[in-house]
C-alpha positions in Angstrom: 121.6 -154.5 -19.1 124.5 -153.0 -17.4 128.2 -153.1 -18.5 129.9 -153.4 -15.1 128.4 -154.5 -12.1 128.4 -156.6 -9.1 126.2 -160.1 -8.8 125.7 -162.2 -5.7 124.1 -165.4 -6.4 121.9 -166.9 -3.7 119.9 -169.8 -3.1 116.3 -169.1 -3.0 115.9 -169.6 0.6 119.2 -167.4 1.2 118.1 -164.6 -0.3 118.5 -161.9 2.4 115.1 -159.8 3.3 114.4 -156.9 1.7 114.9 -153.9 1.4 118.1 -155.1 -1.0 121.1 -152.4 -1.6 121.1 -151.8 -5.0 125.0 -150.6 -5.3 128.7 -151.9 -3.4 132.0 -149.7 -3.8 130.1 -147.4 -6.5 128.6 -150.2 -8.8 125.6 -151.3 -9.7 124.6 -154.5 -7.2 122.5 -157.3 -8.8 121.4 -159.8 -6.5 120.2 -162.9 -8.3 119.2 -167.0 -8.0 120.1 -167.9 -11.4 123.6 -168.0 -11.8 123.3 -167.9 -15.6 121.2 -165.3 -15.8 122.3 -162.5 -18.6 119.6 -159.9 -18.0 121.8 -157.5 -17.0 124.6 -157.6 -19.3 124.7 -156.2 -23.0 127.4 -158.2 -24.2 125.1 -161.0 -24.6 122.3 -159.0 -26.7 122.1 -158.8 -30.2 124.9 -159.3 -32.8 128.5 -158.2 -32.3 129.7 -156.4 -35.2 132.4 -158.3 -37.5 134.6 -155.3 -38.8 137.0 -153.1 -38.3 137.0 -150.0 -35.7 134.7 -147.0 -36.3 136.7 -144.1 -37.1 135.2 -140.7 -36.2 136.6 -137.3 -35.5 134.7 -137.6 -32.2 136.6 -140.3 -29.5 134.6 -140.0 -26.2 136.4 -140.4 -22.9 136.3 -144.1 -21.4 133.0 -143.4 -18.6 132.3 -140.0 -19.3 128.6 -139.8 -20.5 129.2 -139.0 -24.2 127.2 -136.1 -25.9 124.5 -135.7 -28.2 126.8 -134.9 -31.1 128.7 -138.1 -30.3 125.4 -140.3 -30.9 124.9 -138.1 -34.1 128.5 -138.7 -35.2 127.9 -142.2 -34.9 124.6 -142.2 -37.2 125.7 -140.6 -39.6 128.7 -142.6 -39.9 127.0 -145.9 -40.1 124.7 -144.3 -42.4 127.4 -142.8 -45.3 129.7 -145.7 -44.6 127.9 -148.6 -44.0 124.7 -148.0 -45.4 122.7 -148.5 -41.8 120.3 -146.2 -41.2 119.8 -146.0 -36.9 116.7 -146.2 -34.9 118.3 -145.5 -31.7 121.7 -146.0 -30.0 122.3 -146.6 -26.3 125.7 -146.7 -24.3 126.5 -148.7 -21.3 130.0 -147.5 -20.0 131.9 -150.3 -21.9 129.7 -151.0 -24.5 127.3 -149.3 -27.4 124.2 -151.1 -28.3 122.7 -149.8 -32.0 119.0 -150.4 -33.2 119.3 -150.0 -36.7 115.8 -149.1 -38.5 115.7 -152.4 -40.5 116.1 -155.4 -39.1 117.6 -157.2 -42.3 121.3 -156.4 -41.7 124.8 -158.1 -42.1 126.5 -157.6 -39.0 129.8 -159.0 -40.2 130.2 -156.4 -42.4 129.5 -153.5 -39.6 132.0 -151.9 -37.2 132.7 -154.2 -34.0 134.5 -151.2 -31.9 134.1 -147.4 -31.4 136.8 -146.4 -29.1 137.9 -148.5 -26.3 134.3 -150.3 -26.5 132.5 -152.7 -28.0 129.5 -152.3 -30.5 126.9 -154.7 -31.0 123.6 -154.2 -33.1 120.3 -154.9 -31.3 117.6 -157.3 -33.6 114.7 -156.6 -30.7 111.8 -155.7 -33.1 109.9 -154.0 -29.9 110.8 -152.2 -26.9 109.4 -153.7 -23.3 108.5 -150.9 -21.7 106.3 -150.0 -18.9 105.0 -146.8 -19.6 104.3 -145.2 -15.6 101.8 -142.6 -16.7 98.3 -145.2 -16.7 95.4 -145.3 -14.9 95.4 -145.4 -11.3 95.6 -148.5 -9.1 97.7 -149.0 -6.0 99.4 -152.1 -5.2 98.3 -153.8 -2.2 101.7 -153.1 -0.4 101.7 -149.5 -1.6 100.2 -146.3 -0.1 100.5 -143.4 -2.4 100.7 -139.9 -1.4 97.0 -138.4 -2.7 97.2 -135.4 0.6 95.5 -132.2 -0.8 98.6 -129.9 -0.4 96.1 -126.5 -0.5 97.8 -124.0 -3.0 101.4 -124.8 -1.6 102.8 -127.5 -4.3 106.4 -128.4 -5.0 108.0 -131.1 -7.0 106.5 -135.1 -6.5 103.1 -134.1 -5.6 100.2 -136.2 -7.4 98.6 -134.6 -10.2 96.0 -136.0 -12.5 94.5 -135.4 -15.7 90.8 -135.4 -14.5 88.4 -138.1 -15.9 86.2 -135.3 -17.6 87.8 -135.8 -21.3 88.8 -139.7 -20.9 90.3 -141.8 -18.8 91.7 -140.4 -15.6 96.0 -140.5 -15.9 98.0 -139.7 -13.0 101.6 -138.7 -13.2 104.2 -136.5 -10.6 104.5 -132.7 -10.5 107.8 -131.8 -12.4 110.5 -129.0 -12.3 109.4 -125.5 -11.7 110.8 -123.3 -14.4 111.7 -119.8 -15.6 111.6 -119.9 -19.5 113.5 -117.7 -21.9 110.9 -115.7 -22.4 110.3 -114.9 -18.6 107.2 -116.5 -18.2 106.9 -118.7 -15.0 105.8 -122.6 -15.7 106.3 -126.3 -13.8 107.0 -129.6 -16.2 104.7 -132.3 -16.2 104.8 -135.6 -18.4 102.8 -135.3 -21.9 102.1 -139.0 -21.3 99.3 -137.6 -19.1 99.1 -134.1 -20.5 99.6 -134.4 -24.3 97.0 -131.3 -25.3 97.2 -127.6 -25.1 94.5 -126.4 -22.8 94.1 -129.3 -20.7 93.1 -128.9 -17.4 95.7 -130.0 -14.4 94.5 -131.0 -11.2 95.6 -132.2 -7.5 95.7 -134.6 -6.4 92.6 -136.0 -8.4 89.8 -135.1 -10.7 88.0 -134.8 -7.5 90.4 -132.0 -6.3 91.8 -128.5 -7.3 92.4 -127.7 -10.7 95.7 -126.0 -10.2 96.6 -124.7 -13.9 96.3 -125.3 -17.7 98.7 -126.8 -20.2 100.3 -124.2 -22.3 102.7 -126.1 -24.5 104.5 -129.4 -25.7 108.2 -129.6 -25.7 109.0 -131.1 -28.9 109.5 -135.2 -28.6 110.2 -134.9 -25.1 107.8 -136.1 -23.4 107.6 -132.7 -21.3 104.9 -130.4 -21.2 104.6 -127.2 -19.7 101.6 -125.9 -17.1 100.8 -122.4 -16.3 99.7 -122.3 -12.8 96.2 -120.7 -11.7 97.0 -117.2 -10.1 96.4 -118.6 -6.5 99.0 -121.5 -6.7 102.4 -121.2 -5.4 105.3 -124.0 -6.4 108.4 -124.2 -4.5 111.8 -125.7 -6.0 112.7 -127.8 -3.1 111.2 -131.8 -3.1 109.6 -133.9 0.1 112.3 -134.8 2.5 112.6 -138.3 3.4 114.5 -141.0 5.6 117.0 -140.7 2.6 117.7 -136.9 4.1 116.5 -133.3 4.0 115.2 -132.1 0.4 117.3 -130.4 -1.6 116.7 -126.8 -2.7 117.3 -127.5 -6.6 119.9 -125.5 -8.0 120.1 -125.5 -11.7 119.5 -127.5 -14.6 122.1 -129.5 -15.4 123.2 -131.6 -18.9 123.6 -135.0 -17.7 126.9 -135.1 -20.3 128.6 -133.3 -17.4 128.5 -136.7 -15.8 129.8 -139.9 -15.4 128.5 -143.7 -15.5 127.6 -144.9 -12.0 127.4 -141.2 -10.4 124.4 -141.5 -8.3 121.0 -139.9 -8.8 117.9 -139.5 -6.9 113.8 -138.9 -7.0 110.9 -138.2 -5.5 107.0 -139.8 -6.3 103.9 -139.5 -4.3 103.4 -143.2 -5.5 106.5 -144.7 -4.6 108.5 -142.3 -2.4 112.1 -141.4 -2.3 114.9 -143.3 -4.0 118.5 -143.2 -5.0 119.9 -145.1 -7.4 122.9 -145.0 -10.2 123.4 -143.7 -13.6 124.2 -146.6 -15.6 123.8 -145.2 -19.4 122.4 -142.8 -21.8 120.2 -143.6 -25.4 120.0 -141.1 -28.3 116.3 -141.9 -29.8 116.1 -140.6 -33.0 113.1 -138.2 -34.1 111.8 -139.8 -37.6 112.9 -137.0 -40.4 113.3 -137.0 -43.7 116.3 -135.1 -43.7 119.9 -135.4 -43.0 121.0 -136.7 -39.3 121.9 -133.7 -37.2 122.1 -132.4 -33.2 118.5 -131.9 -33.1 117.0 -134.9 -34.5 117.7 -137.0 -31.3 116.1 -136.8 -27.8 118.5 -138.0 -25.2 117.2 -140.7 -22.5 119.0 -141.0 -19.4 119.6 -144.7 -18.2 119.4 -145.5 -14.2 119.3 -148.2 -11.8 117.5 -148.4 -8.5 117.7 -151.6 -7.4 116.5 -155.3 -8.5 113.6 -154.7 -10.4 112.2 -152.3 -7.9 108.6 -153.0 -7.2 108.6 -149.6 -5.5 108.6 -147.6 -8.3 105.1 -147.3 -9.4 102.6 -146.6 -11.8 102.0 -142.3 -11.7 106.0 -141.9 -11.3 106.3 -140.5 -14.9 107.6 -136.8 -15.0 109.5 -137.6 -11.6 112.5 -134.7 -11.5 115.6 -136.8 -10.8 118.8 -134.7 -9.5 122.8 -135.6 -8.5 124.7 -135.1 -5.7 125.2 -131.6 -6.5 121.1 -130.7 -6.1 121.0 -130.1 -9.8 118.0 -131.1 -11.9 119.1 -133.5 -14.8 116.4 -135.6 -16.1 112.5 -136.0 -15.8 111.4 -139.7 -15.3 109.5 -141.7 -18.1 109.3 -145.4 -18.0 110.9 -148.4 -16.7 112.1 -151.5 -18.5 110.0 -154.7 -17.7 112.5 -157.7 -17.9 115.4 -155.5 -16.1 113.7 -152.9 -14.0 115.8 -150.1 -15.7 114.5 -146.6 -15.4 114.6 -144.2 -18.6 114.1 -141.0 -17.9 114.3 -137.5 -20.2 117.7 -135.7 -20.2 117.3 -131.9 -19.3 119.9 -130.9 -21.8 117.8 -129.4 -24.4 116.3 -127.4 -21.9 119.7 -126.0 -20.2 120.7 -125.4 -24.1 117.5 -123.1 -24.6 118.1 -121.3 -21.4 115.4 -122.8 -18.9 116.7 -122.5 -15.1 115.0 -123.4 -12.2 112.9 -121.1 -10.2 110.2 -121.1 -7.6 106.7 -119.8 -8.0 105.6 -117.2 -5.3 
């Protein structure tokens, strides 16, 4: 689902051995054995609009990440001028993909372009996602890091919901933050920890209880955990073969980045990965009130290689950072068909005044 990329097609017997590079000349690299495959191109998905250009006061810069206000303005214009209620909008650099709330619509009457990019209208009835906060399972070719790191923790250690109140869910620990009220907490995936008061264990339910879920942030799939008194937490992820671990600096709104900027994450279930930021999605929160900025959850879309098999179950909750060592998003899920990673933007946490801190 990438709008600009490099594709190299091989005969099956000529495919190079893995690992494969995920980019060339700063663009996503797709290695394939099917020359007619269209799985990575939004230009072949959905239906093109047949109308004129969408005119709103906000016009995005080509290749620059659109703002939440831009997504809200597009949805408002489509609602008011074309009576089209929008469920979500995706941006892939050179293409906008709009998913209407109702699959019954006349694409020929809808706008065909916005700014310098085309608009297509998605008719897919349901998403094709794999949630990565699942019951524990270890593929044959993958070894998870279930090491007990005692009371000195950091982003990317294995955490568990425990087996006591339902199926045990495994995810990755997130970011240590200083909250606007002055308290220090860590982020975890709500997919594994959705209830206030739930206990958090490391590395699994047989290990150590490290804290309790204190709050669930909006519809962002992020929960905040209050650590037990004897637990410390560093802002520095693990080092890897990619390089020394960064000491994460700040929470950054990804709107300050551009398409194809490098991104990184580390997980106990898949190790360290380097990829590219390729798009952004605005998912509307169901509401009876008029569309506005706060009605949207922003999701960053990233590419970490051809349907990367090493991005495994449990990766949900992992912190994603950029070249400047700034945290921009939290891993949420991977799209089954294309292997694209979807991560919750930290833009709202930045806007509300959360900052990164060590927890001694």
